[in-house]
Every structure is written in C-alpha cells, then in structure tokens.
N, C-alpha and C positions, 0 to 999 in steps of 0.2 A: 205492738210487738215487744215482748220482754227481752231486755238486754242480757248480756252474759253476766253470770254471777260468780265469775272467777277472774283472777289476774295472775300474771306470771312475772316474777321478779327474781333476779339473781341476788342471793344473800350470802354474806361471808360465812364460810364454814366455821370459823371461830365463834362468830356471833350465834350461830345455831347451837353449837356445843355448849356455850355458856348458858343459853336459854334452857337447854336440857338440864344443866347443873342446878340452875335456879328454880326450875319447875315451871317456867313460863311456857315451854314447849313440852307437852306430855302426849301420851297415847290414849286412844279410847280403850276402855277396859276389855273390849272383845278381841283385841289384838292378841295373837299367840305370843308365848314367851320367846325371848331372845335365844336362838339356838345355833348361831353360826359357829362353824368349825375353824380350826387353826389355819388351815390352808386358804379358806375363803377370806379370813381376816387379812392374811399376808397379801393376798391378791388385791384386795381393796386398798390397803396401805400403799402397795406398790403403784397402783393407778394414780392415787392422789399425789404421791411423791413425784410423779412425772407430769403432773397437771393434766392427766387424762380425764375425760368426763366419766362419771360413775352413775349417771342417770339422774333424772329430775325427782324431786320429792313432791308429794301431794299433802296439802294440810287443809284444815277447816278452822275458820275463826269461830271462837266460842261466843256465847251470849245471845244466840238466836233461838229458833224453835227446836233445834236439835240439841238434846241434853244428854249426851253420852257421859257415863261415869269416867273420869279421867284417872290415869295412873302414871307416875313418872317412868322415864326410861330406866331399865335395870341398872343399878349401881348408883343412881342419883342419891344425894344425901337425904336423910330422913326429913329435913326441913322442907324439901321440895314437895312432900306430901300434903303439906298445909297450904300450899300456894294454889290459888285459882288460876289455871292456865289460860293464856290468851289464844293459844293455838293448839289444835290436836293434830298429830301426825297420822295420816291415813295410809300413806305408802312411803317406805323408806326406813322403817323401824330397824331392820337388821343392820343397814349401812350406818345409820346415825348412832345406834347403841354401840356398834363395834368401834367406830371412831371415837366416841365419847369415852368408852372404857380404856381404850388403848392410849389415847393422847392427852386427855384432860383430867381424868379421875385420879390418877397417881396411886392406884392400888392394883394388886395382882388381878389378872383377868382369868375367869374360869371359862374354859372352852373345851373342845372335843378334838382329839387326835384323829388322823386317818384310820387308826385301828379301833375307833369307836370307844376310846377311853376318855373319861372326864378328867381333865387335868387343870392345873393353874399355871399361867404363863405370864412372864414379862416380855415385852417385845422390843427389839433393838433393830437399828439399821447399821449394817456393816459399812462404815464410811468409805473405805477403799473400793469395796465392790459396787457401791452405789455410784461411784464416779467412774467406773469401768464401763465404757460405752459398749463393750462386746458382751458383758455379763448380763444375764437375765436379772431384771430388777427384783423379781420375787425371791430369788436366791439370796439377795442382800438383806431380806427381812428375816430375822430369826426370832424364834421363841425360846425362852429358857425357863427352867423350872423355877418354883417359888423361891428357892434359896440362891438363884441366879448362877448356878453352877451346873454345867453339862458334863455328865459322866458317861463312860462306856465300861465295857468289861464288867457289867453287873455291879457298877458302883466303885470298882476298884481303881479306875484311872480317870483323872480329870482332864477333859478335853478343853474346856473354856471356863474360866472363873471370872465372873463379873460382879462378885459380891460386894465390892467397894467401888466408890466413885473413881478412885485412883486406877483400879483395874479396868474400868470402863474406858478411861482415858488411854491407858497403856495399849489396849487392844483396838483403839479407835472404833468403839461401839457406842453409838448414840442412842440413849434411851428414849423411846417414842413418848414415854410419859412426861418428858421435858420439852416436847415439840413446841408448845406455846409458852415455854419459859426459857427461850433461847438465850436471853441476856444473862440470866442467872447461871446457866450452864457454861456460857462463854467465859464469864468472869472466873469461875472455878477452873476451867481449862487453862486459861492464861496463867493463873497462879501455879497450876501443876506443871505446865511446860516450862515456865521460867525457872522453877526449882530444879528440874532435872536437865536443863539446858537444851531442850528440844524445840523451843518456841520457833526459832528461825526455820527449822525443817518442817514443822507440822502446821504452822499457821496458814501457809498458802493452801494446804489441803482443807483445813477447816473453813477457810473463806470460800473456797470453791463449793464445798458441801452446802454451805449456807445459801449461796447463790443458786445452786442447781436443785437443791432438795428442800431445804427449810422454807425458803421463800415461796415455794409452791404451796405449801400448807397455809402459811400466814396470808397469802393472797388468793387462796382458792375460793371461788364463787360457785355456789350450788343453785341451779335453777329450781325455784319453788313455785308450784302452781297452788294458789290459795283460793279455796272456796269461801265466799263470804258467808256471814252469819245468817243470811236470809235463805240459804240453800235448804231445801226440804230434806226430811229424813230419808224419803224414798230415793231422792237423787243421790244422797250421800252413800246409801247402801249399794245402789247400782254402781256408782263410781268405784267404790271400794272392791266390789266383786270383779269389776273389769280389770282394775290394775293388779289384782292378785291372781287372776286366772287368765291372763292374756294369752294370745296365740304364740306359736313356736317362733322363737327369734330367728332372724336371718342367720344362716350358718355359712361357714367357709365354702362349702360346696356350691351354694347358690351364687356366691360372689365370684368364685372361680368360673362357674358356668357363664356368667355374664361377660367376664373378661375374654374367655375363649371364643364366645360367640362373635366378638368383634374381629377375630381372626378366621371366622368361617368354620369353626369346629363345634359340633353339637355334643357337648359333654353329657348332657342329660340323656340324650339318645344313646350314647355309648354305654352309660351306666344302666339305664332302666330298659333300653331296647325300644323297638317301635317298628312299624311296618312289617310285622310278622317275624322279626328277628329278636332273639333273646339278647338282652343286655348282660353286662358283666354281673350285675346284681343278681339276676335270676340264675345265671350259670353257677355262681358261687353257692347260692341258696340250695340249689339242687344237688350239689356235690355230695356223694355218698349218702343220699337220702335213703332211709330204710324202706323196705318193701311196703307198699300201701300208704306211703307218706310223700308229700310233695317237697319237703324241705329237710335239710340235714343240720349238721352242727354249725354251719356257717350262715345260718338264716339271718342272724342279727349283725353281720358285718355291715358297718355303715359306710356311706360313700366317703366320709371324712377319714375313716380307717384306711380305706384304699389309697386315698390321696396321701395319707401319712407315710405309708410304705414307700410310695414313689418319691416323696420329699426326702426321706432318709437316704435313698440312693443318689438323688440329685445333689443334696448338700454334701454327701461324702465325695462325690466327683469333684465338686468345687473345692473342697478342702485338699484333696489329693492334688489337684491342679495347682493350687496356691503353694502347697508344700514343694512341688516340683520346681516352682519359680523361685524357691529360696525364701519364701515368706516364713515368719516365725511368730509365735506368741499370739498377740491380739490380732495380727494380720491374717491369721488363718480363720476362715469361716467356720462357724459351728455346724456340727452334724445335728440336724433337728427336724422335727415334724410338727412344730407348734403352729398355732393359728397363723402367726405372722408369716411363717415359712410357706404355709399353704397358699396364702394370698399372694406370695411372691413366686409361686411355681410356674415356670414358663410352659407353654404348650409343648415345646420341643421335649422337655423332660417327661411330660405326661406320655407323649407318643413313644419315647425311648423306653420307658419302663413299665407301662401299663400291662403288657402281656406277661412280663416277668413277675410283676406283683401278683397277678391273677394265679400264676402257677404256684407262687409261694403260699397263697391262702389255701389252694387245693392240697398242697403237700401238708399244710398245717392240719387240715381235716383228717388226712390219713394218719398223721401222727397222733392226733387226739383220739381217733378211733382205736388205735393200738393200745392206748391207755384206758380204754373203756369209757370214754365220753361219748354218749349217744344222743343226749338231749341238751338243747341250748341252755335250759334253765339250770343244768348241772355244772356249767362252766363256772369255775371259781371267779375268774375275771374275764370279761369280754375284752378289756384293754390289753391283756397279755397276748391275745392272738396277733396283735400288730407286730410286736418284735418277733414273735414265733414265725409269722409269714415272711417277714423281711429276712430273718436269718436263713430260712429254708429257701427263699428266692435267691439268696446269695450263695448258698451251698447246695448244689443240685444233687450231691451224692451223700448228704448227711443221713438220709434214711436208709441207705444201702449198706452201711458199715456198722456193725453192732457196737463197737467201742465208741464210735462217734455218736450214735444214737443214745447210748447210755449216758453220755455227758449231757446231751440235750434234754433227756428226762430228768437228770439231776438238777439242771438249771431250772427247768419248769417247776418241779416240786419245791425247790427253795423259794421261788417266787410265790407259790401258793401258800406254803406253811409259814413263810416269813411275812405273809400278808402285805406284800410290797406294791401291789398294783391297784390299791384302792382309790387313790386320788393323787393329783399333781404328778402324773406319771411321765410327762414329756421328757424330762431329763433322764429318768431311768430307762425309757425305751431307747433313747439315743445311745446311752452308755452300753446297754445290752447288745445293740446292733453292732457296735464297734468291738466290744470285748468278747462276746460269745463266739463269733466266727473265728477269731484269733485263738481262742481256747480250743475250739474243735480241731484246729490245725496244729495243736501242740503247744500253744502259748500259755500265759498265766491264767489262773482262774479269774472269771469275772467277779465284780464286786457282789453281784446278786448271790453268788455261791460262797465266796470267801467271807462275807461279812454278815451272813444270816445265821441266827441261832433260834432254834425252837425251844420253848419253855415247856417242861413236862406238865406244869400246872395249867397250861392252856387247854388241854383236853377236858378239864373239868368245866370250862366255861363255854365250850362249843355247844350252843343250843339252838341257835337261829339258823334257819334255812338260807338266809341271805349271806351268812358268813362264808368267806372263801375257804377257810380252813375246814369248816363243816362239810362243805361240798366236796373238797379234796379227799377227806377221810372216807366219805361214802364211795367215791369212785376208786380210791386206792384199794379198798376191800374187794371190790369187784375184780379189779385187776390182779389181785393175789389169788384168784380162783375160788372165791366164795361160792358155795352151792346153796340153792334154795333149800330150806329145812325140809319141805314136803316133797318136792319133785326131784331134788338132787341135781337140777340143771345148772350149768354155768350161765352166767348173765351175759350172753352174746347180744348183739343188737336185736336179733329176732326175738329171743326170749324176753329181753328188756321191755319191748313194746307190747308183744303179744300177751304177756303175763302182768302188765302194768306194775313193773317193779319200782319200788320207792323205798325210802328209808323208814324203818318202823322200830318201835320199842321191843326189847327183848324181855325185860320184866314189864308187863303191861302197865299202862297208866292207872287203870282201875285198881289193880293189885297194889301198886305203890301208894295210891292215895288212901286206900283202906287201911294201910299200915302207917299213915301220917308221914310218909317219906315226902320231903319237899320237892317241888317241881324243879328247882335249880339243881337238884341231884339227879332225879330220875330222867329228866329231859336232856341230860348230857349225851354227847355222841358216844360216850362210853357204853351207854345202855341202848344203843341203836345200831341197826345193821340193815343192809339191803334185803328185802323180802318181796315176794310176789303178793299181789292184792289178795289172791285166794288164800295163801298161807297165812297172811295177817288176819284174815277173817276167821280162820280156824283157831288161831291163837286166842282171839277175843281178849277177854279181861282176866282170864284164869291165871293161876300160879304156874310157873314153868313146869313144875313137877306134873301138874294136871294136863297141860296141853301137850307135853312131850308123850305122856302115856296115851293120850288120844291119838297122836300121830302114829304111835307104834301099833295101836289096835286097829286103826283104819275105820272107814265108814263105807257106806254103799257106794258113794262116788269118789272115794279116795282109798287107794290100796294101803294095806298095813306096811309099816317100815320096820325092819329089824333094828334092835337097839344098837348094835355095833355100827350099822349103816348110818343111823341117825346121829350117833356120836361123831362119825367122820364128817357129816355135814356141819355139825356144830363147830368142830375144830377148824374147818375151813373159814369160819368167821372169827377165828381167834377167841373162841369161847371154851372154857373148861367145862366139859359135860357134867362132871361130878358136882361142881358148885351150882350149875344151873338146875340140875335134877334135884338137888337138895334145897332149892329156894334160898340159897345163902347169898343174899343180895350184897351185903357189905364186902364179903370176900371176893365175890364175882367182880365188883367194881374195881377192887384193888388189882386183881390179876389181869383183868382186861385192859386196864389203863396201861399197865406195863407192856402188854402184848401189842397194843395199838402204838404205843411209843416206839417200840422196837421197829414196827413197820414204817413209821415216819422217818426214823433214823436211817433205815436202809434206803428209803426213797430220796432223802436229802444228802446221803453219803457222809453223815457226821453224827456225833453224839448230841443228844438234847441237853439243855441246861437243867440240872437237878438240884441246884442250890436253894437256899432259903431266903435270898433277897427278893422281895416282892417287886412285881413289875409296877412301873409308875402309873398312877391314875386308878379310877374306879371303873370296873368293867360294866358297860352299859347293856350287855346282853342279859345281865341278871336283874331281877326285880330289886329295886332300891330298898325295899322294905324287908327283904329276906336276907338271911345270913349266908355267908360263904359256904359252898359245899364242903363238907368235912369227912365224908365217908370214903373218899378216894385216897390214894397214897399221899403221904406227906412228902413235900420236897425234902431231900436229904443230901 
C-alpha cells in the first residue's frame, strides 16, 4: 500500500513571506495573475491582525517528476527570478501575494477599488480604532493614495495627510509596510514622542497595539499542506483543480439553521417550504411576477438577505434598550447585519421580525416596479434591496405619500449612480437603515444622499452591462416615458417581456466600425437606449438616416410612421431627431450626454460635477490599449 505523499506543517507567516521575497517560494506559471481588490486586502489584513485563521496553503516540493515553469509572486525583486525555488504554491497565491506586497515589500501596492478602478495604495492601521473593542477591525485598515494624502471635494480639501513619518505618528497611523520592522518604527516613534512631550501619554497605547496587533503578525502560523516531490503530475493537476473550484462554503444561514434546530424550529422549512406549503423564499420570488412567468424582481433575494433585515431590527432594538438604560458611547450595541450578527441572531428575534421583513421585501418589489425595474438582471445592486426592504418594513406608509416616496427615490438613485453598493456594504446598509427613515420623517439627509456626487465624465465610461450605473441609466430612461421607436409603446412590464426589450445601439455598431469609431466611444451608454428586439432587428447596421427612413416608409409587416410621430418617439429617448437624421454622430454624442446628465441630476436631486479634475485611477471598463473617449463633451 502506497503511503501518503503529503505532510501538513504550521509555518511562520514571516518565514513564508521572506521565502516569497527571496524566490524560494514561487508559483507555477499556469497560475493566474494577482487580482485582489482593496476591500479583500483589508479583510485579509484584519483577519491576520486578530489572529483569525485565513485558510491553509497548498504547496509542492520541486525537484521531482513534475517540472512546472516557476515564476515569483508579483512584486518580488528581479533577483528572485534567477532563484530555483524549493517549493511551488498551488493554492494561496492571492493571500500570500497580498500579505507580501502590503507588509514586506515596502512599495506602493497596485490594487482595484470597489468602483473597478485600478489604483495605487499604501495601507495603514488606525491604532486607536484597532484597539477599540466595539469597532469593526476592517474599518481600522485604511488605504491611502500613492502620495499618502486623502483628499475630498475633488482635491481641494485634505482629509488625512500621512506623507511624512512625523504625520503618521501624529495621527497614530501605523504603516503596514513596517509590520515586520517594528523595532525600527518603535525607535523612530520614541524619538518623535520624546521631542514633543507625548511619550508618557502615547507609549501605553503603542505598547497595547504591539501586544494586541503586531504580535499577531509576528507570531502568526499558517498551516501548509506540502505535496512531496514524488507526487505525479496528474495528481497535482487534480489537486489544483479541486482547491480552486471547490464547493459552496458553509454560509450563515446554514449555521443559524443548525442553531435553531436545537430549539425545535425548522428554519429551512420556514424559508424553502415543504409538505405542500410555500416557504418565504417562494412567496417572495413570486411577488409581482409578470404574466406567464413564475418569478419576479425578488427572485434572487437570498436567505442571508432576509436574515440581514431581521438582524437590523434586532440590533436596533438592543441599541434602543441600551440607550434607555443610560448607556453611552462604546456601551451602545452596533446596529448591524454582518455575518457575526447573523450568527448571534436569537430565534426570538427571527420570530418577532420575520413577517415584517417579508412585507418589507414585498413593498420593495412594488417600489422597484414603479421605477420600471422588471427583470432581476437589470437591478443595479442586489445588495441595495436589503436596506430598501428594511426601510419599507420600518415605514408602512412610505409608499403612500408622494413627498416621502420621492425622497426614497432620491436615496435609491444616489446609491445607484454613486455606485455605493458594490462591496463592503454592511456598514452602509446599517447607516441607511438608521438615517433614511429619520430623513423620511423630516430629519437630516442620509450620508448616501448628502455625500454623493456624480461625475459628468462617468457617462463616457458606462459600457459594461454589469455596471450598476449602466443598468440604472437604462431603467431611468424607461421610467421617463421612453417610447419604442417602431411601436410607440411605453415599456410597461407586459411590453417589456412580450417585446423582449433590451438596451441597444442608436448608431449601430456596424456603422460605427465602418467609420473607424472606437468601441470605447460607440459602446458608451450615451449611444444606447431601450428598444424592442423587433425594432433593433429593423435598425440592423444601417445609418440612422436610412433606418429612420425605413421606419417612416413601413413594410408589409410594419406600418408606416409619420415623421413627426417618429420624432416624438426619438425625443422620448432624449435624442435630438435633427442630429440623428443627419448622421451627425459627434454632435449627437455631445447633446445626448448633456440630456442624460440632466436626467441623472433630477433623479439624484443635485448637480453633477463638471470640473476638470480627473477621477483617481484607471477605468477598467475600457480596453487598456485604447485611448480615452474624446468625442463627448469635455468637462468644464
């Protein structure tokens, strides 16, 4: 019988990172490039800082029959390329590369923001927040631009300046690039604090930070499964496939289900149904389902989304109770629906708020239908339904009063066009649950409304169907009363599905390519609008002047359309008929960008930014090898 060809050992994180630096630990060349975004890096750092497990690594000893071409982890020195590695990392590349680049490499890290922008970041730990037992540790990890200065108001106001070591000390911001050089940092801090007389006040804080955070990094042990050099290539490939395409991880709903079962409550049955009874999941999915379809706009509401809403109410109750008892500051529980809160959700809270949460989601479906959202795929953010449902569960009359409903619409569109619900949304959901109902009752504007600005140049870069702003623009046009070019029908839910309405080019792709217009220009949302499948087929690849003439003339299966009627249809899409009929592409793009911008401004209830200060980062919706779109209006 052949024995096991692997062993499992805990290895020091610092040792592993040094091996990455030296080239002793490398990647097989078939591994994908490092692509982790800023939020995932922060989450990883936060876990290590609390000595939480971040998963095992899997490696392969070199020198055997498997001869993969190696390459160093991204960011390793050039000298590492000439080193013959002793170990290849099969699983754990993203984690090890992130930790290496942030803590040991001592160079700025290239990463991706939640808005899909490629940026450069230095990472810090806010020492005071890290020592706050109530604060979310991820919020203590901050990323700052390459110059180490965080600015707002389009660069005019400095929020945080960490551009010198003295400023880092003054703000008690610890650079993660110094994590394994603690002694050097400590000496510099002692000199700094002695000079300004703050040593006695700050040294206990620094000591506590070392003991509670830094020591977790220096003592962190990573479990490493090492396949020995006799492992066959087939076995290595199989293992690699398994660890990269493994099954769905255990989620909070399954864990809560197990806990409630101990109290005799069948959570899975309540959610999914059984014994001929519909569960909440099916009841929500069927809410406002269009004729001939089994599911509606709530089809993708997850069981954890439902628990999230209940947790918001439960944690708010706890906070109100603590406030009534006279507790203040850190003694007040947080209002939250994060994973830990879900795992702590008592059965009594579920029973108290499950029906209310279900009604909140159903009201959310009604609200979304009124905005012309009919298809799940058109929702800008699935995550934004959670606060929407919680807000509407909290305010039963919100949909009955026009002024209140208008505020709710404004909040929704600020979330969409501010692109605020893309990732790391637990904190925003909780803030909106607290602030929006207060605003609906006459209080101050929520941060989602007051702090959001839309940039006029963003319209030029909306090209991907997955973009929240792209989807929002599509639906906003339908909500403004856009009429199908051919039929003149408004896009009700019946028309939407029966006519297969989707977003299509106004100046057809073929026409644009024949004139050497680049995709990043003609694929912009500015050159797109909702149309029925049949109308889009009639348009084909012809110039607008030709397809409009064809619509006016009609065919055997399509009635002729009077020119003035067709112009009215075009104007309902914020299209200038004169420019479209004249095939004047550049002028059309300029005018329609302004018209779409005005529509967004009305939805958000504020003016867009028209200045010339570029947004930070490189837009990843564009082809990296293509130039910026230049035919639309310049920021002014």
